[in-house]
Every structure is written in structure tokens, then in C-alpha cells.
mmCIF file of the N, C-alpha and C atoms, coordinates in Angstrom:
data_MODEL
# 
_entry.id   MODEL 
# 
loop_
_atom_site.group_PDB 
_atom_site.id 
_atom_site.type_symbol 
_atom_site.label_atom_id 
_atom_site.label_alt_id 
_atom_site.label_comp_id 
_atom_site.label_asym_id 
_atom_site.label_entity_id 
_atom_site.label_seq_id 
_atom_site.pdbx_PDB_ins_code 
_atom_site.Cartn_x 
_atom_site.Cartn_y 
_atom_site.Cartn_z 
_atom_site.occupancy 
_atom_site.B_iso_or_equiv 
_atom_site.pdbx_formal_charge 
_atom_site.auth_seq_id 
_atom_site.auth_comp_id 
_atom_site.auth_asym_id 
_atom_site.auth_atom_id 
_atom_site.pdbx_PDB_model_num 
ATOM 1   N N  . MET A 1 1  ? 225.356 57.645 145.559 1.00 0.00 ? 1  MET A N  1 
ATOM 2   C CA . MET A 1 1  ? 225.873 56.569 146.374 1.00 0.00 ? 1  MET A CA 1 
ATOM 3   C C  . MET A 1 1  ? 224.740 56.016 147.244 1.00 0.00 ? 1  MET A C  1 
ATOM 4   N N  . ASN A 1 2  ? 224.380 54.768 147.066 1.00 0.00 ? 2  ASN A N  1 
ATOM 5   C CA . ASN A 1 2  ? 223.283 54.136 147.811 1.00 0.00 ? 2  ASN A CA 1 
ATOM 6   C C  . ASN A 1 2  ? 223.849 53.192 148.861 1.00 0.00 ? 2  ASN A C  1 
ATOM 7   N N  . ILE A 1 3  ? 224.118 53.725 150.045 1.00 0.00 ? 3  ILE A N  1 
ATOM 8   C CA . ILE A 1 3  ? 224.680 52.910 151.116 1.00 0.00 ? 3  ILE A CA 1 
ATOM 9   C C  . ILE A 1 3  ? 223.649 52.759 152.225 1.00 0.00 ? 3  ILE A C  1 
ATOM 10  N N  . CYS A 1 4  ? 223.350 51.516 152.563 1.00 0.00 ? 4  CYS A N  1 
ATOM 11  C CA . CYS A 1 4  ? 222.409 51.217 153.641 1.00 0.00 ? 4  CYS A CA 1 
ATOM 12  C C  . CYS A 1 4  ? 223.167 51.119 154.958 1.00 0.00 ? 4  CYS A C  1 
ATOM 13  N N  . PRO A 1 5  ? 222.505 51.484 156.077 1.00 0.00 ? 5  PRO A N  1 
ATOM 14  C CA . PRO A 1 5  ? 223.155 51.281 157.374 1.00 0.00 ? 5  PRO A CA 1 
ATOM 15  C C  . PRO A 1 5  ? 223.449 49.795 157.595 1.00 0.00 ? 5  PRO A C  1 
ATOM 16  N N  . ALA A 1 6  ? 224.561 49.515 158.237 1.00 0.00 ? 6  ALA A N  1 
ATOM 17  C CA . ALA A 1 6  ? 224.912 48.122 158.537 1.00 0.00 ? 6  ALA A CA 1 
ATOM 18  C C  . ALA A 1 6  ? 223.900 47.550 159.524 1.00 0.00 ? 6  ALA A C  1 
ATOM 19  N N  . PRO A 1 7  ? 223.470 46.310 159.337 1.00 0.00 ? 7  PRO A N  1 
ATOM 20  C CA . PRO A 1 7  ? 222.537 45.689 160.290 1.00 0.00 ? 7  PRO A CA 1 
ATOM 21  C C  . PRO A 1 7  ? 223.142 45.635 161.694 1.00 0.00 ? 7  PRO A C  1 
ATOM 22  N N  . THR A 1 8  ? 222.310 45.943 162.674 1.00 0.00 ? 8  THR A N  1 
ATOM 23  C CA . THR A 1 8  ? 222.767 45.903 164.069 1.00 0.00 ? 8  THR A CA 1 
ATOM 24  C C  . THR A 1 8  ? 222.189 44.707 164.808 1.00 0.00 ? 8  THR A C  1 
ATOM 25  N N  . LEU A 1 9  ? 221.277 43.976 164.173 1.00 0.00 ? 9  LEU A N  1 
ATOM 26  C CA . LEU A 1 9  ? 220.673 42.772 164.734 1.00 0.00 ? 9  LEU A CA 1 
ATOM 27  C C  . LEU A 1 9  ? 220.897 41.620 163.765 1.00 0.00 ? 9  LEU A C  1 
ATOM 28  N N  . LYS A 1 10 ? 220.617 40.412 164.242 1.00 0.00 ? 10 LYS A N  1 
ATOM 29  C CA . LYS A 1 10 ? 220.710 39.230 163.391 1.00 0.00 ? 10 LYS A CA 1 
ATOM 30  C C  . LYS A 1 10 ? 219.376 38.488 163.413 1.00 0.00 ? 10 LYS A C  1 
ATOM 31  N N  . VAL A 1 11 ? 219.058 37.806 162.318 1.00 0.00 ? 11 VAL A N  1 
ATOM 32  C CA . VAL A 1 11 ? 217.847 36.995 162.264 1.00 0.00 ? 11 VAL A CA 1 
ATOM 33  C C  . VAL A 1 11 ? 217.908 35.969 163.390 1.00 0.00 ? 11 VAL A C  1 
ATOM 34  N N  . GLY A 1 12 ? 216.790 35.836 164.109 1.00 0.00 ? 12 GLY A N  1 
ATOM 35  C CA . GLY A 1 12 ? 216.718 34.902 165.224 1.00 0.00 ? 12 GLY A CA 1 
ATOM 36  C C  . GLY A 1 12 ? 216.948 35.550 166.579 1.00 0.00 ? 12 GLY A C  1 
ATOM 37  N N  . GLU A 1 13 ? 217.522 36.751 166.593 1.00 0.00 ? 13 GLU A N  1 
ATOM 38  C CA . GLU A 1 13 ? 217.741 37.447 167.866 1.00 0.00 ? 13 GLU A CA 1 
ATOM 39  C C  . GLU A 1 13 ? 216.416 37.900 168.462 1.00 0.00 ? 13 GLU A C  1 
ATOM 40  N N  . LYS A 1 14 ? 216.426 38.129 169.791 1.00 0.00 ? 14 LYS A N  1 
ATOM 41  C CA . LYS A 1 14 ? 215.263 38.682 170.488 1.00 0.00 ? 14 LYS A CA 1 
ATOM 42  C C  . LYS A 1 14 ? 215.641 40.044 171.047 1.00 0.00 ? 14 LYS A C  1 
ATOM 43  N N  . LEU A 1 15 ? 214.697 40.993 170.956 1.00 0.00 ? 15 LEU A N  1 
ATOM 44  C CA . LEU A 1 15 ? 214.902 42.335 171.476 1.00 0.00 ? 15 LEU A CA 1 
ATOM 45  C C  . LEU A 1 15 ? 213.601 42.830 172.080 1.00 0.00 ? 15 LEU A C  1 
ATOM 46  N N  . HIS A 1 16 ? 213.572 43.030 173.379 1.00 0.00 ? 16 HIS A N  1 
ATOM 47  C CA . HIS A 1 16 ? 212.385 43.538 174.095 1.00 0.00 ? 16 HIS A CA 1 
ATOM 48  C C  . HIS A 1 16 ? 211.137 42.714 173.785 1.00 0.00 ? 16 HIS A C  1 
ATOM 49  N N  . GLY A 1 17 ? 211.270 41.404 173.702 1.00 0.00 ? 17 GLY A N  1 
ATOM 50  C CA . GLY A 1 17 ? 210.128 40.532 173.453 1.00 0.00 ? 17 GLY A CA 1 
ATOM 51  C C  . GLY A 1 17 ? 209.796 40.349 171.983 1.00 0.00 ? 17 GLY A C  1 
ATOM 52  N N  . PHE A 1 18 ? 210.578 40.923 171.091 1.00 0.00 ? 18 PHE A N  1 
ATOM 53  C CA . PHE A 1 18 ? 210.372 40.781 169.649 1.00 0.00 ? 18 PHE A CA 1 
ATOM 54  C C  . PHE A 1 18 ? 211.427 39.840 169.073 1.00 0.00 ? 18 PHE A C  1 
ATOM 55  N N  . HIS A 1 19 ? 211.001 38.973 168.171 1.00 0.00 ? 19 HIS A N  1 
ATOM 56  C CA . HIS A 1 19 ? 211.911 38.086 167.441 1.00 0.00 ? 19 HIS A CA 1 
ATOM 57  C C  . HIS A 1 19 ? 212.210 38.735 166.098 1.00 0.00 ? 19 HIS A C  1 
ATOM 58  N N  . VAL A 1 20 ? 213.479 38.764 165.718 1.00 0.00 ? 20 VAL A N  1 
ATOM 59  C CA . VAL A 1 20 ? 213.874 39.277 164.409 1.00 0.00 ? 20 VAL A CA 1 
ATOM 60  C C  . VAL A 1 20 ? 213.646 38.167 163.393 1.00 0.00 ? 20 VAL A C  1 
ATOM 61  N N  . LEU A 1 21 ? 212.711 38.393 162.468 1.00 0.00 ? 21 LEU A N  1 
ATOM 62  C CA . LEU A 1 21 ? 212.359 37.386 161.466 1.00 0.00 ? 21 LEU A CA 1 
ATOM 63  C C  . LEU A 1 21 ? 213.166 37.515 160.180 1.00 0.00 ? 21 LEU A C  1 
ATOM 64  N N  . ARG A 1 22 ? 213.421 38.770 159.781 1.00 0.00 ? 22 ARG A N  1 
ATOM 65  C CA . ARG A 1 22 ? 214.075 38.983 158.486 1.00 0.00 ? 22 ARG A CA 1 
ATOM 66  C C  . ARG A 1 22 ? 214.768 40.334 158.490 1.00 0.00 ? 22 ARG A C  1 
ATOM 67  N N  . ILE A 1 23 ? 215.882 40.416 157.806 1.00 0.00 ? 23 ILE A N  1 
ATOM 68  C CA . ILE A 1 23 ? 216.609 41.671 157.622 1.00 0.00 ? 23 ILE A CA 1 
ATOM 69  C C  . ILE A 1 23 ? 216.930 41.782 156.139 1.00 0.00 ? 23 ILE A C  1 
ATOM 70  N N  . GLU A 1 24 ? 216.631 42.943 155.578 1.00 0.00 ? 24 GLU A N  1 
ATOM 71  C CA . GLU A 1 24 ? 216.900 43.130 154.146 1.00 0.00 ? 24 GLU A CA 1 
ATOM 72  C C  . GLU A 1 24 ? 217.344 44.564 153.896 1.00 0.00 ? 24 GLU A C  1 
ATOM 73  N N  . GLN A 1 25 ? 218.405 44.708 153.138 1.00 0.00 ? 25 GLN A N  1 
ATOM 74  C CA . GLN A 1 25 ? 218.862 46.042 152.763 1.00 0.00 ? 25 GLN A CA 1 
ATOM 75  C C  . GLN A 1 25 ? 218.204 46.447 151.450 1.00 0.00 ? 25 GLN A C  1 
ATOM 76  N N  . ILE A 1 26 ? 217.771 47.711 151.392 1.00 0.00 ? 26 ILE A N  1 
ATOM 77  C CA . ILE A 1 26 ? 217.096 48.244 150.211 1.00 0.00 ? 26 ILE A CA 1 
ATOM 78  C C  . ILE A 1 26 ? 217.909 49.454 149.734 1.00 0.00 ? 26 ILE A C  1 
ATOM 79  N N  . PRO A 1 27 ? 218.890 49.206 148.870 1.00 0.00 ? 27 PRO A N  1 
ATOM 80  C CA . PRO A 1 27 ? 219.799 50.272 148.444 1.00 0.00 ? 27 PRO A CA 1 
ATOM 81  C C  . PRO A 1 27 ? 219.120 51.446 147.738 1.00 0.00 ? 27 PRO A C  1 
ATOM 82  N N  . ASP A 1 28 ? 218.030 51.199 147.015 1.00 0.00 ? 28 ASP A N  1 
ATOM 83  C CA . ASP A 1 28 ? 217.362 52.283 146.283 1.00 0.00 ? 28 ASP A CA 1 
ATOM 84  C C  . ASP A 1 28 ? 216.925 53.425 147.195 1.00 0.00 ? 28 ASP A C  1 
ATOM 85  N N  . VAL A 1 29 ? 216.607 53.112 148.447 1.00 0.00 ? 29 VAL A N  1 
ATOM 86  C CA . VAL A 1 29 ? 216.183 54.147 149.399 1.00 0.00 ? 29 VAL A CA 1 
ATOM 87  C C  . VAL A 1 29 ? 217.122 54.218 150.601 1.00 0.00 ? 29 VAL A C  1 
ATOM 88  N N  . ARG A 1 30 ? 218.276 53.566 150.525 1.00 0.00 ? 30 ARG A N  1 
ATOM 89  C CA . ARG A 1 30 ? 219.305 53.580 151.570 1.00 0.00 ? 30 ARG A CA 1 
ATOM 90  C C  . ARG A 1 30 ? 218.748 53.195 152.935 1.00 0.00 ? 30 ARG A C  1 
ATOM 91  N N  . VAL A 1 31 ? 218.066 52.049 152.985 1.00 0.00 ? 31 VAL A N  1 
ATOM 92  C CA . VAL A 1 31 ? 217.385 51.580 154.188 1.00 0.00 ? 31 VAL A CA 1 
ATOM 93  C C  . VAL A 1 31 ? 217.772 50.135 154.478 1.00 0.00 ? 31 VAL A C  1 
ATOM 94  N N  . THR A 1 32 ? 217.886 49.823 155.760 1.00 0.00 ? 32 THR A N  1 
ATOM 95  C CA . THR A 1 32 ? 217.983 48.446 156.203 1.00 0.00 ? 32 THR A CA 1 
ATOM 96  C C  . THR A 1 32 ? 216.666 48.134 156.902 1.00 0.00 ? 32 THR A C  1 
ATOM 97  N N  . ALA A 1 33 ? 215.918 47.168 156.382 1.00 0.00 ? 33 ALA A N  1 
ATOM 98  C CA . ALA A 1 33 ? 214.583 46.841 156.898 1.00 0.00 ? 33 ALA A CA 1 
ATOM 99  C C  . ALA A 1 33 ? 214.662 45.633 157.817 1.00 0.00 ? 33 ALA A C  1 
ATOM 100 N N  . TYR A 1 34 ? 213.965 45.744 158.942 1.00 0.00 ? 34 TYR A N  1 
ATOM 101 C CA . TYR A 1 34 ? 213.880 44.652 159.914 1.00 0.00 ? 34 TYR A CA 1 
ATOM 102 C C  . TYR A 1 34 ? 212.417 44.251 160.061 1.00 0.00 ? 34 TYR A C  1 
ATOM 103 N N  . GLU A 1 35 ? 212.124 42.975 159.900 1.00 0.00 ? 35 GLU A N  1 
ATOM 104 C CA . GLU A 1 35 ? 210.785 42.455 160.176 1.00 0.00 ? 35 GLU A CA 1 
ATOM 105 C C  . GLU A 1 35 ? 210.857 41.729 161.512 1.00 0.00 ? 35 GLU A C  1 
ATOM 106 N N  . LEU A 1 36 ? 210.002 42.155 162.456 1.00 0.00 ? 36 LEU A N  1 
ATOM 107 C CA . LEU A 1 36 ? 210.006 41.583 163.806 1.00 0.00 ? 36 LEU A CA 1 
ATOM 108 C C  . LEU A 1 36 ? 208.601 41.138 164.186 1.00 0.00 ? 36 LEU A C  1 
ATOM 109 N N  . GLU A 1 37 ? 208.527 40.202 165.122 1.00 0.00 ? 37 GLU A N  1 
ATOM 110 C CA . GLU A 1 37 ? 207.233 39.739 165.624 1.00 0.00 ? 37 GLU A CA 1 
ATOM 111 C C  . GLU A 1 37 ? 207.305 39.658 167.145 1.00 0.00 ? 37 GLU A C  1 
ATOM 112 N N  . HIS A 1 38 ? 206.280 40.231 167.807 1.00 0.00 ? 38 HIS A N  1 
ATOM 113 C CA . HIS A 1 38 ? 206.239 40.219 169.265 1.00 0.00 ? 38 HIS A CA 1 
ATOM 114 C C  . HIS A 1 38 ? 205.892 38.825 169.757 1.00 0.00 ? 38 HIS A C  1 
ATOM 115 N N  . GLU A 1 39 ? 206.667 38.352 170.710 1.00 0.00 ? 39 GLU A N  1 
ATOM 116 C CA . GLU A 1 39 ? 206.556 36.982 171.200 1.00 0.00 ? 39 GLU A CA 1 
ATOM 117 C C  . GLU A 1 39 ? 205.170 36.687 171.784 1.00 0.00 ? 39 GLU A C  1 
ATOM 118 N N  . ARG A 1 40 ? 204.657 37.533 172.655 1.00 0.00 ? 40 ARG A N  1 
ATOM 119 C CA . ARG A 1 40 ? 203.398 37.245 173.352 1.00 0.00 ? 40 ARG A CA 1 
ATOM 120 C C  . ARG A 1 40 ? 202.152 37.572 172.540 1.00 0.00 ? 40 ARG A C  1 
ATOM 121 N N  . THR A 1 41 ? 202.173 38.692 171.793 1.00 0.00 ? 41 THR A N  1 
ATOM 122 C CA . THR A 1 41 ? 200.951 39.140 171.118 1.00 0.00 ? 41 THR A CA 1 
ATOM 123 C C  . THR A 1 41 ? 200.884 38.775 169.644 1.00 0.00 ? 41 THR A C  1 
ATOM 124 N N  . GLY A 1 42 ? 202.038 38.470 169.037 1.00 0.00 ? 42 GLY A N  1 
ATOM 125 C CA . GLY A 1 42 ? 202.058 38.187 167.604 1.00 0.00 ? 42 GLY A CA 1 
ATOM 126 C C  . GLY A 1 42 ? 202.059 39.451 166.754 1.00 0.00 ? 42 GLY A C  1 
ATOM 127 N N  . ALA A 1 43 ? 202.127 40.633 167.398 1.00 0.00 ? 43 ALA A N  1 
ATOM 128 C CA . ALA A 1 43 ? 202.157 41.897 166.648 1.00 0.00 ? 43 ALA A CA 1 
ATOM 129 C C  . ALA A 1 43 ? 203.394 41.922 165.753 1.00 0.00 ? 43 ALA A C  1 
ATOM 130 N N  . LYS A 1 44 ? 203.218 42.413 164.539 1.00 0.00 ? 44 LYS A N  1 
ATOM 131 C CA . LYS A 1 44 ? 204.319 42.491 163.579 1.00 0.00 ? 44 LYS A CA 1 
ATOM 132 C C  . LYS A 1 44 ? 204.805 43.932 163.474 1.00 0.00 ? 44 LYS A C  1 
ATOM 133 N N  . VAL A 1 45 ? 206.114 44.088 163.322 1.00 0.00 ? 45 VAL A N  1 
ATOM 134 C CA . VAL A 1 45 ? 206.734 45.406 163.200 1.00 0.00 ? 45 VAL A CA 1 
ATOM 135 C C  . VAL A 1 45 ? 207.656 45.391 161.997 1.00 0.00 ? 45 VAL A C  1 
ATOM 136 N N  . LEU A 1 46 ? 207.594 46.449 161.215 1.00 0.00 ? 46 LEU A N  1 
ATOM 137 C CA . LEU A 1 46 ? 208.543 46.660 160.125 1.00 0.00 ? 46 LEU A CA 1 
ATOM 138 C C  . LEU A 1 46 ? 209.298 47.931 160.471 1.00 0.00 ? 46 LEU A C  1 
ATOM 139 N N  . HIS A 1 47 ? 210.572 47.786 160.795 1.00 0.00 ? 47 HIS A N  1 
ATOM 140 C CA . HIS A 1 47 ? 211.411 48.930 161.157 1.00 0.00 ? 47 HIS A CA 1 
ATOM 141 C C  . HIS A 1 47 ? 212.320 49.237 159.984 1.00 0.00 ? 47 HIS A C  1 
ATOM 142 N N  . LEU A 1 48 ? 212.293 50.474 159.511 1.00 0.00 ? 48 LEU A N  1 
ATOM 143 C CA . LEU A 1 48 ? 213.148 50.910 158.416 1.00 0.00 ? 48 LEU A CA 1 
ATOM 144 C C  . LEU A 1 48 ? 214.246 51.785 158.997 1.00 0.00 ? 48 LEU A C  1 
ATOM 145 N N  . HIS A 1 49 ? 215.450 51.263 159.048 1.00 0.00 ? 49 HIS A N  1 
ATOM 146 C CA . HIS A 1 49 ? 216.584 51.970 159.633 1.00 0.00 ? 49 HIS A CA 1 
ATOM 147 C C  . HIS A 1 49 ? 217.326 52.703 158.534 1.00 0.00 ? 49 HIS A C  1 
ATOM 148 N N  . CYS A 1 50 ? 217.479 54.029 158.712 1.00 0.00 ? 50 CYS A N  1 
ATOM 149 C CA . CYS A 1 50 ? 218.250 54.813 157.752 1.00 0.00 ? 50 CYS A CA 1 
ATOM 150 C C  . CYS A 1 50 ? 219.030 55.875 158.513 1.00 0.00 ? 50 CYS A C  1 
ATOM 151 N N  . ASP A 1 51 ? 219.899 56.568 157.831 1.00 0.00 ? 51 ASP A N  1 
ATOM 152 C CA . ASP A 1 51 ? 220.743 57.584 158.465 1.00 0.00 ? 51 ASP A CA 1 
ATOM 153 C C  . ASP A 1 51 ? 220.106 58.972 158.439 1.00 0.00 ? 51 ASP A C  1 
ATOM 154 N N  . ASP A 1 52 ? 218.829 59.065 158.160 1.00 0.00 ? 52 ASP A N  1 
ATOM 155 C CA . ASP A 1 52 ? 218.110 60.335 158.138 1.00 0.00 ? 52 ASP A CA 1 
ATOM 156 C C  . ASP A 1 52 ? 217.742 60.733 159.564 1.00 0.00 ? 52 ASP A C  1 
ATOM 157 N N  . ARG A 1 53 ? 217.853 62.000 159.908 1.00 0.00 ? 53 ARG A N  1 
ATOM 158 C CA . ARG A 1 53 ? 217.527 62.470 161.264 1.00 0.00 ? 53 ARG A CA 1 
ATOM 159 C C  . ARG A 1 53 ? 216.026 62.585 161.500 1.00 0.00 ? 53 ARG A C  1 
ATOM 160 N N  . GLU A 1 54 ? 215.229 62.642 160.437 1.00 0.00 ? 54 GLU A N  1 
ATOM 161 C CA . GLU A 1 54 ? 213.777 62.726 160.580 1.00 0.00 ? 54 GLU A CA 1 
ATOM 162 C C  . GLU A 1 54 ? 213.232 61.392 161.080 1.00 0.00 ? 54 GLU A C  1 
ATOM 163 N N  . ASN A 1 55 ? 212.168 61.430 161.882 1.00 0.00 ? 55 ASN A N  1 
ATOM 164 C CA . ASN A 1 55 ? 211.560 60.221 162.428 1.00 0.00 ? 55 ASN A CA 1 
ATOM 165 C C  . ASN A 1 55 ? 210.078 60.186 162.095 1.00 0.00 ? 55 ASN A C  1 
ATOM 166 N N  . LEU A 1 56 ? 209.552 58.990 161.940 1.00 0.00 ? 56 LEU A N  1 
ATOM 167 C CA . LEU A 1 56 ? 208.139 58.799 161.632 1.00 0.00 ? 56 LEU A CA 1 
ATOM 168 C C  . LEU A 1 56 ? 207.736 57.425 162.132 1.00 0.00 ? 56 LEU A C  1 
ATOM 169 N N  . TYR A 1 57 ? 206.502 57.296 162.573 1.00 0.00 ? 57 TYR A N  1 
ATOM 170 C CA . TYR A 1 57 ? 205.994 55.974 162.901 1.00 0.00 ? 57 TYR A CA 1 
ATOM 171 C C  . TYR A 1 57 ? 204.534 55.893 162.472 1.00 0.00 ? 57 TYR A C  1 
ATOM 172 N N  . SER A 1 58 ? 204.081 54.687 162.296 1.00 0.00 ? 58 SER A N  1 
ATOM 173 C CA . SER A 1 58 ? 202.703 54.441 161.899 1.00 0.00 ? 58 SER A CA 1 
ATOM 174 C C  . SER A 1 58 ? 202.263 53.128 162.534 1.00 0.00 ? 58 SER A C  1 
ATOM 175 N N  . ILE A 1 59 ? 201.018 53.092 162.968 1.00 0.00 ? 59 ILE A N  1 
ATOM 176 C CA . ILE A 1 59 ? 200.461 51.872 163.534 1.00 0.00 ? 59 ILE A CA 1 
ATOM 177 C C  . ILE A 1 59 ? 199.259 51.480 162.679 1.00 0.00 ? 59 ILE A C  1 
ATOM 178 N N  . GLY A 1 60 ? 199.257 50.260 162.220 1.00 0.00 ? 60 GLY A N  1 
ATOM 179 C CA . GLY A 1 60 ? 198.141 49.761 161.420 1.00 0.00 ? 60 GLY A CA 1 
ATOM 180 C C  . GLY A 1 60 ? 197.523 48.556 162.109 1.00 0.00 ? 60 GLY A C  1 
ATOM 181 N N  . PHE A 1 61 ? 196.233 48.416 161.974 1.00 0.00 ? 61 PHE A N  1 
ATOM 182 C CA . PHE A 1 61 ? 195.561 47.266 162.577 1.00 0.00 ? 61 PHE A CA 1 
ATOM 183 C C  . PHE A 1 61 ? 194.396 46.850 161.711 1.00 0.00 ? 61 PHE A C  1 
ATOM 184 N N  . ARG A 1 62 ? 194.119 45.565 161.752 1.00 0.00 ? 62 ARG A N  1 
ATOM 185 C CA . ARG A 1 62 ? 193.030 45.009 160.949 1.00 0.00 ? 62 ARG A CA 1 
ATOM 186 C C  . ARG A 1 62 ? 191.689 45.382 161.561 1.00 0.00 ? 62 ARG A C  1 
ATOM 187 N N  . THR A 1 63 ? 190.756 45.744 160.714 1.00 0.00 ? 63 THR A N  1 
ATOM 188 C CA . THR A 1 63 ? 189.378 46.004 161.150 1.00 0.00 ? 63 THR A CA 1 
ATOM 189 C C  . THR A 1 63 ? 188.435 45.335 160.156 1.00 0.00 ? 63 THR A C  1 
ATOM 190 N N  . PRO A 1 64 ? 188.382 44.007 160.199 1.00 0.00 ? 64 PRO A N  1 
ATOM 191 C CA . PRO A 1 64 ? 187.536 43.306 159.224 1.00 0.00 ? 64 PRO A CA 1 
ATOM 192 C C  . PRO A 1 64 ? 186.057 43.624 159.454 1.00 0.00 ? 64 PRO A C  1 
ATOM 193 N N  . PRO A 1 65 ? 185.340 44.026 158.398 1.00 0.00 ? 65 PRO A N  1 
ATOM 194 C CA . PRO A 1 65 ? 183.919 44.355 158.534 1.00 0.00 ? 65 PRO A CA 1 
ATOM 195 C C  . PRO A 1 65 ? 183.050 43.100 158.616 1.00 0.00 ? 65 PRO A C  1 
ATOM 196 N N  . LYS A 1 66 ? 181.887 43.256 159.239 1.00 0.00 ? 66 LYS A N  1 
ATOM 197 C CA . LYS A 1 66 ? 180.928 42.150 159.330 1.00 0.00 ? 66 LYS A CA 1 
ATOM 198 C C  . LYS A 1 66 ? 180.091 42.045 158.066 1.00 0.00 ? 66 LYS A C  1 
ATOM 199 N N  . ASP A 1 67 ? 180.002 43.158 157.322 1.00 0.00 ? 67 ASP A N  1 
ATOM 200 C CA . ASP A 1 67 ? 179.220 43.166 156.088 1.00 0.00 ? 67 ASP A CA 1 
ATOM 201 C C  . ASP A 1 67 ? 179.847 44.170 155.118 1.00 0.00 ? 67 ASP A C  1 
ATOM 202 N N  . SER A 1 68 ? 179.213 44.433 154.007 1.00 0.00 ? 68 SER A N  1 
ATOM 203 C CA . SER A 1 68 ? 179.793 45.319 152.992 1.00 0.00 ? 68 SER A CA 1 
ATOM 204 C C  . SER A 1 68 ? 179.119 46.689 152.948 1.00 0.00 ? 68 SER A C  1 
ATOM 205 N N  . THR A 1 69 ? 178.590 47.159 154.076 1.00 0.00 ? 69 THR A N  1 
ATOM 206 C CA . THR A 1 69 ? 177.912 48.468 154.097 1.00 0.00 ? 69 THR A CA 1 
ATOM 207 C C  . THR A 1 69 ? 178.885 49.637 154.126 1.00 0.00 ? 69 THR A C  1 
ATOM 208 N N  . GLY A 1 70 ? 180.139 49.400 154.520 1.00 0.00 ? 70 GLY A N  1 
ATOM 209 C CA . GLY A 1 70 ? 181.122 50.478 154.589 1.00 0.00 ? 70 GLY A CA 1 
ATOM 210 C C  . GLY A 1 70 ? 181.189 51.167 155.938 1.00 0.00 ? 70 GLY A C  1 
ATOM 211 N N  . VAL A 1 71 ? 180.382 50.731 156.896 1.00 0.00 ? 71 VAL A N  1 
ATOM 212 C CA . VAL A 1 71 ? 180.341 51.374 158.208 1.00 0.00 ? 71 VAL A CA 1 
ATOM 213 C C  . VAL A 1 71 ? 181.712 51.300 158.892 1.00 0.00 ? 71 VAL A C  1 
ATOM 214 N N  . ALA A 1 72 ? 182.377 50.164 158.846 1.00 0.00 ? 72 ALA A N  1 
ATOM 215 C CA . ALA A 1 72 ? 183.685 50.029 159.496 1.00 0.00 ? 72 ALA A CA 1 
ATOM 216 C C  . ALA A 1 72 ? 184.685 51.022 158.915 1.00 0.00 ? 72 ALA A C  1 
ATOM 217 N N  . HIS A 1 73 ? 184.661 51.205 157.610 1.00 0.00 ? 73 HIS A N  1 
ATOM 218 C CA . HIS A 1 73 ? 185.572 52.134 156.948 1.00 0.00 ? 73 HIS A CA 1 
ATOM 219 C C  . HIS A 1 73 ? 185.269 53.574 157.364 1.00 0.00 ? 73 HIS A C  1 
ATOM 220 N N  . ILE A 1 74 ? 184.011 53.929 157.435 1.00 0.00 ? 74 ILE A N  1 
ATOM 221 C CA . ILE A 1 74 ? 183.611 55.273 157.858 1.00 0.00 ? 74 ILE A CA 1 
ATOM 222 C C  . ILE A 1 74 ? 184.050 55.521 159.301 1.00 0.00 ? 74 ILE A C  1 
ATOM 223 N N  . LEU A 1 75 ? 183.873 54.531 160.175 1.00 0.00 ? 75 LEU A N  1 
ATOM 224 C CA . LEU A 1 75 ? 184.294 54.677 161.568 1.00 0.00 ? 75 LEU A CA 1 
ATOM 225 C C  . LEU A 1 75 ? 185.808 54.847 161.677 1.00 0.00 ? 75 LEU A C  1 
ATOM 226 N N  . GLU A 1 76 ? 186.564 54.107 160.872 1.00 0.00 ? 76 GLU A N  1 
ATOM 227 C CA . GLU A 1 76 ? 188.018 54.258 160.890 1.00 0.00 ? 76 GLU A CA 1 
ATOM 228 C C  . GLU A 1 76 ? 188.399 55.694 160.621 1.00 0.00 ? 76 GLU A C  1 
ATOM 229 N N  . HIS A 1 77 ? 187.821 56.282 159.600 1.00 0.00 ? 77 HIS A N  1 
ATOM 230 C CA . HIS A 1 77 ? 188.158 57.663 159.240 1.00 0.00 ? 77 HIS A CA 1 
ATOM 231 C C  . HIS A 1 77 ? 187.686 58.637 160.315 1.00 0.00 ? 77 HIS A C  1 
ATOM 232 N N  . SER A 1 78 ? 186.545 58.377 160.900 1.00 0.00 ? 78 SER A N  1 
ATOM 233 C CA . SER A 1 78 ? 186.018 59.260 161.941 1.00 0.00 ? 78 SER A CA 1 
ATOM 234 C C  . SER A 1 78 ? 186.886 59.218 163.202 1.00 0.00 ? 78 SER A C  1 
ATOM 235 N N  . VAL A 1 79 ? 187.225 58.016 163.644 1.00 0.00 ? 79 VAL A N  1 
ATOM 236 C CA . VAL A 1 79 ? 187.986 57.844 164.885 1.00 0.00 ? 79 VAL A CA 1 
ATOM 237 C C  . VAL A 1 79 ? 189.436 58.288 164.707 1.00 0.00 ? 79 VAL A C  1 
ATOM 238 N N  . LEU A 1 80 ? 190.037 57.941 163.586 1.00 0.00 ? 80 LEU A N  1 
ATOM 239 C CA . LEU A 1 80 ? 191.455 58.237 163.378 1.00 0.00 ? 80 LEU A CA 1 
ATOM 240 C C  . LEU A 1 80 ? 191.680 59.600 162.707 1.00 0.00 ? 80 LEU A C  1 
ATOM 241 N N  . ALA A 1 81 ? 190.599 60.298 162.395 1.00 0.00 ? 81 ALA A N  1 
ATOM 242 C CA . ALA A 1 81 ? 190.678 61.620 161.766 1.00 0.00 ? 81 ALA A CA 1 
ATOM 243 C C  . ALA A 1 81 ? 191.549 61.583 160.506 1.00 0.00 ? 81 ALA A C  1 
ATOM 244 N N  . GLY A 1 82 ? 191.434 60.504 159.766 1.00 0.00 ? 82 GLY A N  1 
ATOM 245 C CA . GLY A 1 82 ? 192.214 60.353 158.541 1.00 0.00 ? 82 GLY A CA 1 
ATOM 246 C C  . GLY A 1 82 ? 191.373 60.630 157.306 1.00 0.00 ? 82 GLY A C  1 
ATOM 247 N N  . SER A 1 83 ? 192.049 60.846 156.221 1.00 0.00 ? 83 SER A N  1 
ATOM 248 C CA . SER A 1 83 ? 191.307 61.081 154.981 1.00 0.00 ? 83 SER A CA 1 
ATOM 249 C C  . SER A 1 83 ? 191.592 59.970 153.992 1.00 0.00 ? 83 SER A C  1 
# 
């Protein structure tokens, strides 16, 4: 049974300075997805609402390199301790 949580927001609504741009249900993973954009900064958020008790978050940001040496990529891994 693939049941997504019912949407709790509507497109066009504002919540804590974020505008709701899009809402889409994804039955294959039982998720209701919300795409939001922060009014002042333009930061984008993708919130995946599901009935699972486990929680996770991730923050991504652009780090465009000035050249193709790979230094920016190496620094990302060093600073964020990622692999």
C-alpha cells in the first residue's frame, strides 16, 4: 500500500519566510514533497514529508571553482569531512 501523507500546505502559502512553490506526492516512496524558496535569501528547500519516525537533513551549497585544478573539490572534502 503506497499512501503519501496528505499535504498540510498549499502552493503559494508562506511559512517562516519561505514560499511554497510546488507540492508533489511520490507514491513509490510514500512521500509528499514540498519545494520552498526563502523570501529574503532565495535559498531553496526540498522537504520530503513521510510517516517514518527517522529524521535526516542535508545542506547543499554551490562552490563553483575558478579553474579546473580540483582544489575546490579537495577543500570541500577536507572541510566537510566527506568522502
